[in-house]
C-alpha positions as CSV (number, residue, x, y, z in Angstrom):
1,M,74.8,119.1,102.5
2,V,77.3,120.1,99.9
3,P,77.9,123.9,100.0
4,E,77.3,125.7,96.6
5,S,80.8,127.0,96.7
6,I,82.3,123.5,96.3
7,R,79.8,122.0,93.9
8,S,81.9,123.1,90.9
9,F,84.9,121.3,92.3
10,F,82.9,118.0,92.5
11,A,81.6,118.5,89.0
12,A,85.1,118.9,87.6
13,S,86.3,116.1,89.8
14,A,83.7,113.7,88.4
15,G,84.8,114.5,84.9
16,V,88.5,114.0,85.7
17,A,87.8,110.7,87.5
18,G,85.9,109.4,84.5
19,A,88.7,110.3,82.1
20,L,91.3,108.8,84.4
21,I,89.3,105.6,84.7
22,G,89.1,105.4,80.9
23,L,92.9,105.8,80.6
24,L,93.4,103.2,83.3
25,F,91.4,100.7,81.3
26,V,93.7,101.4,78.3
27,A,96.8,100.9,80.5
28,I,95.4,97.7,81.9
29,S,94.6,96.4,78.4
30,V,98.2,97.2,77.3
31,S,99.6,95.4,80.4
32,A,97.1,92.5,80.1
33,E,99.8,89.9,79.4
34,R,101.9,90.9,82.4
35,L,98.8,91.0,84.7
36,A,97.6,87.5,83.6
37,R,100.8,85.7,84.6
38,E,100.7,83.4,87.6
39,E,104.0,84.5,89.2
40,A,104.2,86.6,92.4
41,G,105.3,89.7,90.5
42,A,102.2,89.7,88.5
43,Q,100.1,89.8,91.7
44,V,101.9,93.0,92.6
45,H,101.0,94.5,89.3
46,R,97.4,93.4,89.7
47,I,97.3,95.0,93.2
48,R,98.7,98.3,91.6
49,A,96.0,98.2,88.9
50,V,93.1,97.6,91.4
51,A,94.6,100.2,93.8
52,A,94.5,102.8,91.0
53,L,90.9,101.7,90.0
54,T,89.8,101.8,93.7
55,A,91.2,105.3,94.2
56,F,89.7,106.7,91.0
57,T,86.3,105.0,91.6
58,N,86.3,106.4,95.1
59,A,86.8,109.9,93.7
60,L,84.2,109.4,91.0
61,T,81.5,108.0,93.3
62,V,82.0,110.7,96.0
63,S,82.0,113.4,93.4
64,L,78.9,112.2,91.6
65,F,76.9,111.7,94.8
66,A,78.0,115.2,96.0
67,L,76.2,116.7,93.0
68,I,72.9,115.0,93.8
69,P,70.7,117.4,95.9
70,G,70.2,116.3,99.5
71,D,72.5,114.7,102.1
72,K,74.1,112.1,99.9
73,I,77.9,112.8,100.4
74,G,78.0,111.5,104.0
75,P,76.6,108.0,103.4
76,T,78.5,107.7,100.1
77,S,81.8,108.6,101.7
78,V,81.2,106.0,104.4
79,S,80.2,103.3,101.9
80,V,83.1,103.8,99.5
81,A,85.6,104.2,102.3
82,A,84.5,100.9,103.8
83,V,84.8,99.2,100.4
84,G,88.3,100.7,100.0
85,L,89.4,99.5,103.4
86,T,88.3,96.0,102.5
87,F,90.4,96.2,99.3
88,V,93.5,97.4,101.2
89,A,93.1,94.6,103.7
90,A,92.8,92.0,100.9
91,A,95.8,93.5,99.1
92,L,98.0,93.4,102.2
93,L,96.9,89.8,102.9
94,S,97.8,88.9,99.3
95,L,101.3,90.3,99.7
96,I,101.7,88.4,103.0
97,R,100.4,85.2,101.4
98,L,102.9,85.4,98.5
99,R,105.7,86.2,101.0
100,Q,106.4,89.3,99.0
101,L,106.4,91.7,101.9
102,L,110.1,91.6,102.6
103,R,111.3,92.9,99.3
104,W,111.9,96.7,99.0
105,A,109.6,97.2,96.0
106,T,106.8,95.3,97.8
107,I,107.4,97.2,101.0
108,R,106.9,100.4,98.9
109,D,103.7,99.0,97.5
110,A,102.6,98.1,101.1
111,L,103.3,101.6,102.2
112,F,101.1,103.0,99.4
113,M,98.4,100.6,100.6
114,V,98.7,102.0,104.1
115,G,98.6,105.5,102.7
116,L,95.4,104.6,100.8
117,A,94.0,103.1,104.0
118,V,94.7,106.3,105.9
119,V,92.8,108.3,103.2
120,F,89.9,105.9,103.6
121,V,89.8,106.0,107.4
122,I,89.8,109.8,107.3
123,Q,87.1,109.7,104.7
124,L,85.0,107.3,106.8
125,A,85.3,109.6,109.8
126,E,84.4,112.7,107.8
127,G,81.5,110.9,106.2
128,L,80.2,110.0,109.6
129,G,80.7,113.6,110.6
130,V,78.6,114.8,107.7
131,I,75.9,112.3,108.6
132,A,75.9,113.5,112.2
133,D,75.9,117.2,111.3
134,P,74.9,117.8,107.7
135,G,75.5,121.5,108.0
136,N,79.2,121.2,108.8
137,S,80.9,122.3,105.6
138,G,84.4,121.6,107.1
139,D,83.8,117.8,106.8
140,V,82.7,118.2,103.2
141,N,85.8,120.3,102.4
142,T,88.0,117.6,104.0
143,I,86.2,115.0,101.8
144,A,87.0,117.2,98.8
145,V,90.7,117.2,99.8
146,L,90.6,113.4,100.1
147,V,89.2,113.2,96.6
148,V,92.4,115.0,95.4
149,C,94.5,112.6,97.4
150,C,92.7,109.7,95.7
151,F,93.6,111.2,92.3
152,L,97.3,111.5,93.3
153,I,97.5,107.9,94.6
154,G,95.7,106.6,91.6
155,I,98.0,108.4,89.2
156,I,101.1,107.2,90.9
157,R,99.8,103.6,91.0
158,S,98.9,103.8,87.3
159,W,102.3,105.2,86.4
160,E,104.0,102.2,88.2
161,L,101.5,99.8,86.5
162,I,102.6,100.8,83.0
163,G,106.3,100.7,84.1
164,G,106.9,104.4,83.8
165,P,110.4,105.6,84.6
166,S,111.2,106.3,88.2
167,I,113.7,109.0,89.0
168,G,114.2,109.0,92.8
169,I,116.7,111.0,94.7
170,R,118.2,108.0,96.4
171,H,118.7,106.2,93.1
172,E,120.2,109.2,91.4
173,V,122.7,110.0,94.2
174,T,123.8,106.4,94.3
175,A,124.3,106.4,90.5
176,L,126.2,109.7,90.7
177,V,128.6,108.4,93.4
178,R,129.2,105.1,91.5
179,S,129.9,107.0,88.3
180,H,132.2,109.4,90.1
181,N,134.1,106.5,91.7
182,R,134.4,104.7,88.4
183,D,135.7,107.8,86.6
184,E,138.4,108.4,89.2
185,G,139.7,104.8,89.6
186,P,142.8,104.1,91.6
187,A,145.6,106.7,91.6
188,D,148.2,104.2,90.1
189,Q,146.0,103.6,87.1
190,Q,145.8,107.3,86.1
191,P,147.7,108.1,83.0
192,P,150.9,110.0,83.6
193,E,150.9,113.7,82.9
194,P,152.8,114.6,79.8
195,A,156.3,116.1,80.4
196,G,156.4,119.8,79.6
């Protein structure tokens, strides 16, 4: 049973999920040409798109069923977590099939898939906990936190899908060091100081 104190969270969450799914459809339609290609890189983009959709749909479904009176959140959490785990398994198999798993960008995508799988496994366990003890509000609160995690994962995947800029600390430090080394150059190529 969903406690009254958290119902407003699920109501807001359902609205946010619906809006994000709509925006994702716009992003997918803008990226349609890139997603339709037959090359291996296009498959990675398709996986990102479906990962975002899976995360947002998970959040939407759990949130909507949490608003229905009765004990709906437990079975719903278990069901959508199982569907999500099936998607993660298929996505990882797709990366292995395309022999894309050994590239850094693809390893990063695989790590996101593993993170999404962890969210789904915890959601599955918490859903089973709610089914076993419907009065345990701790399991429902954990499911609410997992809804937030799904939003964050979906937003990151969507950003990467549209090719949004990435400013990572590793990249920026490397660029700074290279720029600094290029500016200094060898000592013998430095212009002489003017005589005073």
